[in-house]
C-alpha positions as CSV (number, residue, x, y, z in Angstrom):
1,X,-54.6,41.5,-46.7
2,X,-51.3,39.5,-46.2
3,X,-50.7,38.2,-42.6
4,X,-47.7,39.8,-40.9
5,X,-45.9,36.5,-40.5
6,X,-46.3,35.9,-44.3
7,X,-45.0,39.4,-45.0
8,X,-41.9,38.5,-42.9
9,X,-41.4,35.2,-44.9
10,X,-41.7,37.1,-48.2
11,X,-39.2,39.8,-47.1
12,X,-36.7,37.0,-46.1
13,X,-37.3,35.1,-49.4
14,X,-36.8,38.1,-51.6
15,X,-33.8,39.2,-49.6
16,X,-32.3,35.8,-50.3
17,X,-33.1,36.2,-54.0
18,X,-31.2,39.5,-53.9
19,X,-28.2,37.9,-52.3
20,X,-28.3,35.1,-54.9
21,X,-28.4,37.6,-57.7
22,X,-25.4,39.4,-56.2
23,X,-23.5,36.1,-55.9
24,X,-24.4,35.2,-59.5
25,X,-23.1,38.5,-60.8
26,X,-19.9,38.3,-58.8
27,X,-19.3,34.7,-60.0
28,X,-20.0,35.2,-63.6
29,X,-19.0,38.7,-64.5
30,X,-16.1,39.6,-62.2
31,X,-12.5,38.6,-61.8
32,X,-12.1,37.2,-58.2
33,X,-8.5,38.3,-57.6
34,X,-9.1,41.8,-59.1
35,X,-12.3,42.1,-57.1
36,X,-10.5,41.4,-53.9
37,X,-7.7,43.8,-54.9
38,X,-10.3,46.6,-55.4
39,X,-11.8,45.8,-51.9
40,X,-8.4,45.9,-50.3
41,X,-7.6,49.2,-52.0
42,X,-10.6,51.0,-50.7
43,X,-9.6,54.4,-49.4
44,X,-10.6,55.3,-45.8
45,X,-10.9,59.1,-46.3
46,X,-13.5,58.7,-49.1
47,X,-15.4,56.2,-47.0
48,X,-15.5,58.7,-44.1
49,X,-16.8,61.4,-46.5
50,X,-19.4,59.1,-47.8
51,X,-20.6,58.4,-44.2
52,X,-20.8,62.2,-43.5
53,X,-22.8,62.8,-46.7
54,X,-25.1,59.9,-45.8
55,X,-25.8,61.5,-42.4
56,X,-26.4,65.0,-44.0
57,X,-28.8,63.4,-46.5
58,X,-31.0,62.0,-43.7
59,X,-30.8,65.3,-41.8
60,X,-32.0,67.1,-45.0
61,X,-34.9,64.7,-45.2
62,X,-35.8,65.5,-41.6
63,X,-35.6,69.3,-42.3
64,X,-38.0,68.9,-45.3
65,X,-40.6,67.6,-43.0
66,X,-39.8,70.2,-40.4
67,X,-40.5,72.9,-43.0
68,X,-43.9,71.4,-43.6
69,X,-44.8,71.0,-39.9
70,X,-43.9,74.6,-39.3
71,X,-47.1,75.7,-41.1
72,X,-49.3,73.5,-38.9
73,X,-50.4,73.7,-35.3
74,X,-48.3,70.5,-34.5
75,X,-44.7,71.4,-34.5
76,X,-42.3,68.6,-33.7
77,X,-38.8,69.2,-32.3
78,X,-36.0,68.5,-34.8
79,X,-34.3,65.7,-32.7
80,X,-37.5,63.7,-32.3
81,X,-38.6,64.4,-35.9
82,X,-35.1,63.2,-37.1
83,X,-35.6,59.9,-35.3
84,X,-39.1,59.4,-36.8
85,X,-38.1,60.3,-40.3
86,X,-35.0,58.2,-40.1
87,X,-36.9,55.1,-38.9
88,X,-39.6,55.5,-41.5
89,X,-37.2,56.1,-44.4
90,X,-35.2,53.0,-43.7
91,X,-38.4,50.9,-43.3
92,X,-38.9,51.2,-47.0
93,X,-35.7,49.3,-47.5
94,X,-37.3,46.3,-46.0
95,X,-40.7,46.5,-47.8
96,X,-40.3,48.5,-51.0
97,X,-43.6,50.1,-51.8
98,X,-42.9,53.4,-53.6
99,X,-42.9,55.2,-50.2
100,X,-46.2,53.9,-48.9
101,X,-44.7,51.8,-46.1
102,X,-42.6,54.8,-45.1
103,X,-45.6,57.1,-44.9
104,X,-47.5,54.5,-42.8
105,X,-44.7,54.0,-40.2
106,X,-44.1,57.8,-40.1
107,X,-47.8,58.6,-39.5
108,X,-48.0,55.9,-36.7
109,X,-44.9,57.3,-34.9
110,X,-46.1,60.9,-35.2
111,X,-49.5,59.8,-33.8
112,X,-47.7,58.8,-30.7
113,X,-46.4,62.4,-30.5
114,X,-50.0,63.7,-30.5
115,X,-50.0,64.5,-34.3
116,X,-53.3,63.3,-35.7
117,X,-53.5,61.2,-38.9
118,X,-55.5,64.0,-40.5
119,X,-52.3,66.1,-40.4
120,X,-49.5,63.6,-40.8
121,X,-50.9,61.7,-43.8
122,X,-51.6,64.8,-46.0
123,X,-48.1,66.2,-45.1
124,X,-46.6,62.9,-46.0
125,X,-48.4,62.8,-49.3
126,X,-47.2,66.4,-49.9
127,X,-43.5,65.7,-49.0
128,X,-43.5,62.4,-50.9
129,X,-44.8,64.2,-54.1
130,X,-42.1,66.8,-53.9
131,X,-39.5,64.1,-53.0
132,X,-40.4,62.1,-56.2
133,X,-40.6,65.2,-58.4
134,X,-37.0,66.1,-57.6
135,X,-35.9,62.4,-57.9
136,X,-37.5,62.2,-61.3
137,X,-35.7,65.3,-62.6
138,X,-32.3,64.0,-61.3
139,X,-33.0,60.6,-62.9
140,X,-34.0,62.2,-66.1
141,X,-30.7,64.0,-66.2
142,X,-28.9,60.7,-66.0
143,X,-31.1,59.1,-68.8
144,X,-30.4,62.2,-71.0
145,X,-26.7,61.7,-70.5
146,X,-27.0,58.1,-71.8
147,X,-28.3,59.4,-75.1
148,X,-24.9,61.1,-75.7
149,X,-23.3,57.7,-75.9
150,X,-23.5,55.6,-79.1
151,X,-23.8,52.4,-77.0
152,X,-27.3,53.4,-76.0
153,X,-28.4,54.6,-79.4
154,X,-30.7,52.3,-81.5
155,X,-32.2,49.0,-80.7
156,X,-34.0,47.8,-77.6
157,X,-31.6,49.6,-75.2
158,X,-32.5,53.0,-76.6
159,X,-36.2,52.1,-76.5
160,X,-35.9,51.1,-72.9
161,X,-34.1,54.4,-72.0
162,X,-36.7,56.4,-73.9
163,X,-39.5,54.5,-72.1
164,X,-38.0,55.4,-68.7
165,X,-37.7,59.0,-69.8
166,X,-41.3,59.2,-71.0
167,X,-42.4,57.5,-67.8
168,X,-40.5,60.0,-65.6
169,X,-41.9,63.0,-67.6
170,X,-45.4,61.6,-67.3
171,X,-45.1,61.1,-63.5
172,X,-43.8,64.6,-63.0
173,X,-46.5,66.2,-65.2
174,X,-49.3,64.3,-63.5
175,X,-48.0,65.1,-60.0
176,X,-47.6,68.8,-60.8
177,X,-51.1,69.0,-62.4
178,X,-52.7,67.1,-59.5
179,X,-51.2,69.4,-56.9
180,X,-51.6,72.7,-58.7
181,X,-54.6,72.3,-60.9
182,X,-57.9,71.8,-59.1
183,X,-59.9,70.7,-62.1
184,X,-57.3,68.2,-63.3
185,X,-56.9,66.9,-59.8
186,X,-60.6,66.2,-59.3
187,X,-61.0,64.6,-62.7
188,X,-57.8,62.5,-62.4
189,X,-58.8,61.2,-58.9
190,X,-62.4,60.4,-60.2
191,X,-61.0,58.5,-63.1
192,X,-58.5,56.6,-60.9
193,X,-61.3,55.6,-58.5
194,X,-63.5,54.4,-61.4
195,X,-60.6,52.4,-63.1
196,X,-59.6,50.9,-59.7
197,X,-63.2,49.8,-59.1
198,X,-63.5,48.3,-62.6
199,X,-60.3,46.4,-62.3
200,X,-61.1,45.1,-58.9
201,X,-64.5,43.8,-60.0
202,X,-63.4,42.4,-63.4
203,X,-60.0,41.0,-62.4
204,X,-60.2,40.3,-58.7
205,X,-63.9,39.6,-58.6
206,X,-64.5,41.9,-55.6
207,X,-65.5,45.5,-55.0
208,X,-63.3,48.2,-53.5
209,X,-64.1,50.0,-50.3
210,X,-65.6,53.2,-51.6
211,X,-65.3,54.9,-48.3
212,X,-61.6,54.2,-48.2
213,X,-61.2,55.5,-51.8
214,X,-62.9,58.7,-51.1
215,X,-61.0,59.1,-47.8
216,X,-57.8,58.8,-49.9
217,X,-59.1,61.6,-52.1
218,X,-59.7,63.8,-49.1
219,X,-56.1,63.1,-48.0
220,X,-54.8,64.3,-51.3
221,X,-57.0,67.4,-51.0
222,X,-55.6,67.9,-47.5
223,X,-52.0,67.7,-48.8
224,X,-52.8,70.3,-51.4
225,X,-54.2,72.6,-48.8
226,X,-51.0,72.4,-46.8
227,X,-48.9,73.0,-49.9
228,X,-50.9,76.1,-50.8
229,X,-50.7,77.7,-47.4
230,X,-47.4,79.3,-47.9
231,X,-45.0,79.5,-50.9
232,X,-42.1,80.3,-48.7
233,X,-42.6,77.1,-46.8
234,X,-43.0,75.2,-50.0
235,X,-39.7,76.6,-51.3
236,X,-38.0,75.4,-48.1
237,X,-39.3,71.9,-48.7
238,X,-38.0,71.9,-52.2
239,X,-34.6,73.1,-51.0
240,X,-34.3,70.5,-48.3
241,X,-35.5,67.7,-50.6
242,X,-32.9,68.8,-53.2
243,X,-30.2,68.8,-50.5
244,X,-31.3,65.3,-49.5
245,X,-30.8,64.0,-53.1
246,X,-27.6,66.1,-53.4
247,X,-25.9,64.5,-50.4
248,X,-27.2,61.1,-51.5
249,X,-25.5,61.5,-54.9
250,X,-22.3,62.7,-53.1
251,X,-22.4,59.6,-51.0
252,X,-22.5,57.5,-54.2
253,X,-19.7,59.7,-55.6
254,X,-17.4,59.1,-52.7
255,X,-18.2,55.3,-52.7
256,X,-16.9,55.2,-56.3
257,X,-13.9,57.4,-55.3
258,X,-13.1,54.9,-52.5
259,X,-13.1,52.1,-55.1
260,X,-10.7,54.1,-57.3
261,X,-13.2,55.6,-59.8
262,X,-13.7,59.4,-60.1
263,X,-17.1,59.8,-61.7
264,X,-17.8,62.7,-64.0
265,X,-21.0,64.6,-63.3
266,X,-22.8,62.8,-66.2
267,X,-21.7,59.3,-64.9
268,X,-22.8,60.3,-61.4
269,X,-26.3,61.1,-62.7
270,X,-26.4,57.8,-64.5
271,X,-25.3,55.8,-61.4
272,X,-27.9,57.7,-59.3
273,X,-30.7,57.1,-61.8
274,X,-29.9,53.4,-62.2
275,X,-29.6,52.7,-58.4
276,X,-32.8,54.5,-57.5
277,X,-35.0,53.6,-60.5
278,X,-34.2,49.9,-59.9
279,X,-34.7,50.0,-56.1
280,X,-38.1,51.9,-56.1
281,X,-41.2,49.7,-55.8
282,X,-39.2,46.5,-56.2
283,X,-40.3,43.2,-54.8
284,X,-36.7,42.6,-53.8
285,X,-36.0,44.8,-50.7
286,X,-34.4,48.1,-51.8
287,X,-33.6,46.4,-55.1
288,X,-30.8,44.3,-53.5
289,X,-28.7,42.6,-56.3
290,X,-31.0,44.1,-59.0
291,X,-29.6,47.6,-58.6
292,X,-26.0,46.5,-58.4
293,X,-26.3,44.2,-61.4
294,X,-28.1,46.9,-63.5
295,X,-25.4,49.5,-62.6
296,X,-22.6,47.1,-63.4
297,X,-24.2,46.3,-66.8
298,X,-24.8,49.9,-67.7
299,X,-21.3,51.1,-66.6
300,X,-19.6,48.2,-68.4
301,X,-21.1,49.6,-71.6
302,X,-19.7,53.1,-70.7
303,X,-16.2,51.7,-70.2
304,X,-16.1,51.5,-66.4
305,X,-14.6,48.3,-65.0
306,X,-17.2,45.8,-63.6
307,X,-15.1,45.0,-60.6
308,X,-14.8,48.6,-59.5
309,X,-18.5,49.3,-60.2
310,X,-19.7,46.3,-58.2
311,X,-17.5,47.2,-55.2
312,X,-18.6,50.8,-55.3
313,X,-22.3,49.8,-55.5
314,X,-21.9,47.4,-52.6
315,X,-20.1,50.0,-50.5
316,X,-23.0,52.4,-51.2
317,X,-25.4,49.7,-50.2
318,X,-23.6,49.2,-46.9
319,X,-23.2,52.9,-46.1
320,X,-26.6,54.2,-47.3
321,X,-28.9,51.2,-46.6
322,X,-27.4,48.6,-44.2
323,X,-25.8,50.9,-41.6
324,X,-28.9,53.3,-41.4
325,X,-31.1,50.2,-41.3
326,X,-29.2,48.7,-38.3
327,X,-29.2,52.0,-36.4
328,X,-32.9,52.7,-37.1
329,X,-33.8,49.1,-36.0
330,X,-32.3,49.9,-32.6
331,X,-34.0,53.3,-32.5
332,X,-37.3,51.7,-33.4
333,X,-37.1,49.0,-30.8
334,X,-36.2,51.6,-28.2
335,X,-39.1,53.8,-29.3
336,X,-41.6,51.0,-29.2
337,X,-40.3,49.9,-25.8
338,X,-40.9,53.4,-24.4
339,X,-44.4,53.5,-25.9
340,X,-45.4,50.2,-24.5
341,X,-44.0,51.2,-21.1
342,X,-45.9,54.4,-21.1
343,X,-49.1,52.6,-22.2
344,X,-48.8,50.0,-19.5
345,X,-48.3,52.7,-16.8
346,X,-51.3,54.8,-18.1
């Protein structure tokens, strides 16, 4: 296990790497005067609409959890749940881990609201699964759109696109089968545990904690139990998760509009897919620099000016990542200060 101080050093190091990538892209592939002209020409109304959509996206994320908690004996008030989901969601921007760090922080904060881990962790698994299923379908739409352009047909670029598409379809298929087919779920989890144990022994020369592995299996079973308790509640979760991604994509749309580019629906799907596929489970926090560079490269092949793309991507980074992260940091410090105060008085 990595020491917390070393984790902080790694986060800072990879953040610096991200900024260096951004600086390199700006220096090599953009026109300085034109880039500044695009920045000076940013339209305030579109920026304000992007901010509104960002807030609605985080609210929809909160409501997806509220729909799940409604089927338990531990309902959490919407204002408090919003703060918890907001803090935990932005934490993943610091330590990208495919949502695992988000679930850990969320479960800890819910524990302080008297929600046991036996409830919060399965619910987080359930919501995270639905969250990633919807994300995968949206990203798949963007990748399918790329296949209509000759720039992405043939050669290594098409192979890469098809690989992403196959991976997304595979992830969705496995998630659906795990959560809705009991036999497949048990077999898949058993195989995963066996493979993980084998890899740990052969590669890392140490055994895995079998109790922890089987505890994870029980958590997945608990998540499935909650999902199967009511189809109406499950439909609400899908609705709110879809609204979350809808308003997130609108935030991206208005960022491009602010930079002077009106994206078509297909290009918006592509931008969304590139930004989030490159920022998920990335060693660089939230894919900083990697996402912007990838988007600029893809859009340049589609005929969109690199300067406009880079400014729009950076604006989206500020509105959807940096501003929420700054706010959630304040909320987190205030929450922890309150908890420490209550514990000292107890």
